[in-house]
C-alpha positions, 0 to 999 in steps of 0.5 A, a space after each residue: 522556098 525554091 525547089 532546085 532541079 538537079 538533073 543527072 547531067 549536072 553530076 560529074 560521075 554521070 559524065 564519067 559514066 557516060 564517057 566510059 560507056 561511049 569508049 566501051 562502045 567504040 572499042 567494041 566496034 574496033 575489037 570485034 574484028 579480032 573477036 576480042 572483048 575490051 577486057 581481053 584487050 586490056 589483059 593483052 596490053 598488060 602482058 605486052 608491057 610485062 613480056 612474061 607475067 603472072 596472073 596475080 600481076 595482071 589482076 593487080 594491074 587491072 584491079 580485078 580478082 583472080 576469079 574474074 580474069 581466069 576465064 578471060 585469060 583461058 579464052 585468050 589462050 584458046 584463041 591463041 592470043 596467049 601462051 600459058 606456062 606453069 610458074 617456076 
């Protein structure tokens, strides 16, 4: 019986995971000058594309829960990146 060695690098999921980490590192370096996190940046992209939007729309677009994005959005409001208005 031949023993097969199976390294993590042989897996597609490991390659995707590693690539994702490198992109986060790159974005982190770029966004640090604006004092933004990658997630804050992603929220800003959604808002820019939607002009005016709701928390539920942002959650849906980013596939994240309301309780995950609420503090992120609050930080963006505190940093004057976003203006929060009551829904009508």
